[in-house]
C-alpha positions as CSV (number, residue, x, y, z in Angstrom):
1,M,-5.2,-39.3,-1.9
2,A,-1.8,-39.3,-3.6
3,E,-3.4,-38.3,-6.9
4,L,-5.2,-35.4,-5.2
5,L,-1.9,-34.1,-3.7
6,Q,-0.2,-34.5,-7.0
7,N,-3.0,-32.4,-8.7
8,M,-2.8,-29.9,-5.9
9,R,0.9,-29.4,-6.4
10,W,0.4,-28.7,-10.1
11,I,-2.5,-26.3,-9.4
12,L,-0.3,-24.4,-6.9
13,M,2.6,-24.4,-9.3
14,V,0.5,-22.9,-12.1
15,L,-1.0,-20.4,-9.6
16,C,2.5,-19.3,-8.6
17,L,3.5,-19.0,-12.2
18,V,0.5,-16.9,-13.1
19,V,1.2,-14.6,-10.1
20,F,4.8,-14.3,-11.1
21,A,4.0,-13.6,-14.7
22,S,1.4,-11.1,-13.9
23,V,3.6,-9.1,-11.5
24,F,6.5,-9.3,-14.0
25,V,4.3,-7.9,-16.9
26,V,2.9,-5.1,-14.8
27,M,6.4,-4.2,-13.5
28,V,7.9,-4.1,-17.0
29,A,4.9,-2.2,-18.5
30,S,5.1,0.4,-15.7
31,M,8.8,0.9,-16.2
32,W,8.4,1.2,-19.9
33,L,5.5,3.7,-19.6
34,R,7.4,5.7,-17.0
35,H,10.5,5.8,-19.3
36,R,8.4,7.0,-22.3
37,R,6.8,9.8,-20.4
38,G,10.0,11.2,-18.9
39,G,10.0,13.9,-16.3
40,D,8.9,13.6,-12.7
41,H,5.2,14.6,-13.0
42,L,3.7,11.4,-11.6
43,P,1.8,11.7,-8.3
44,N,3.5,10.8,-5.1
45,F,1.7,8.0,-3.2
46,H,4.1,7.7,-0.3
47,G,2.3,7.7,3.0
48,S,-1.0,6.5,1.5
49,V,-2.7,4.3,4.0
50,A,-4.6,2.5,1.2
51,V,-1.4,1.5,-0.6
52,E,0.2,0.3,2.6
53,I,-2.8,-1.8,3.5
54,C,-2.8,-3.4,0.0
55,W,0.9,-4.2,0.3
56,A,0.2,-5.9,3.6
57,V,-3.0,-7.7,2.7
58,A,-2.2,-9.0,-0.8
59,P,0.7,-11.4,0.1
60,F,-1.2,-12.6,3.2
61,A,-4.3,-13.4,1.0
62,I,-2.1,-15.2,-1.5
63,V,-0.5,-17.4,1.1
64,V,-3.8,-18.2,2.7
65,M,-5.3,-19.2,-0.6
66,M,-2.3,-21.5,-1.2
67,V,-2.2,-23.0,2.3
68,W,-5.9,-23.6,2.8
69,P,-6.5,-26.3,0.2
70,T,-3.3,-28.1,1.1
71,A,-4.1,-28.1,4.8
72,R,-7.6,-29.4,4.1
73,A,-6.2,-32.2,2.0
74,I,-3.6,-33.2,4.5
75,L,-5.6,-32.8,7.7
76,G,-9.0,-33.7,6.2
């Protein structure tokens, strides 16, 4: 059981690192591309229901994916 929890910790640590690295790369690439284009000709997405739903659902899904295996290992 202890070995399973140790492996689960490493898997979750790697998952968090992958999510962090992915978000960081997308953020830096977006800023760089925006800076290269210049001007203010990008579409405005404020008020978009789809964007708001994604911003609400994505973190919830990530937390559930991280908590679910841990809860099963501890309670099961």
